[in-house]
C-alpha positions, 0 to 999 in steps of 0.5 A, a space after each residue: 539795279 538790283 536785278 541780276 540775269 544769270 544764264 548757266 550751261 551744264 555738262 554731265 551735271 556740272 556748271 560748264 559756263 555762265 553768263 552773269 549781267 553783273 559780270 557782263 561776260 561768260 565765265 568757264 568753270 571747267 577747262 572746257 568751259 573756259 574755252 566756250 566762254 573764251 569763244 562766246 566772249 570773242 563773238 560780239 553778237 552772242 555777247 550783246 544777245 546776253 547782255 540785252 537779256 537782263 532788260 528784255 526778260 528780267 526788266 519787263 516781267 519783275 513788276 508781274 512777278 513782284 505783284 503775283 508774290 504779293 
């Protein structure tokens, strides 16, 4: 429960849009990013894919990464 999946999208070296598993939706940081986030949040398949990434990637790899760090 302490793990967060974050997927960020950049345009011209500025963060445009981000998905955070703790928020559970896409958030836009620029005018363009707000429009993109709204479109992605209204797309059920895009949103459910992003939500599933925490379990698919993070939870399956956290123990391996933790063990390697020790």
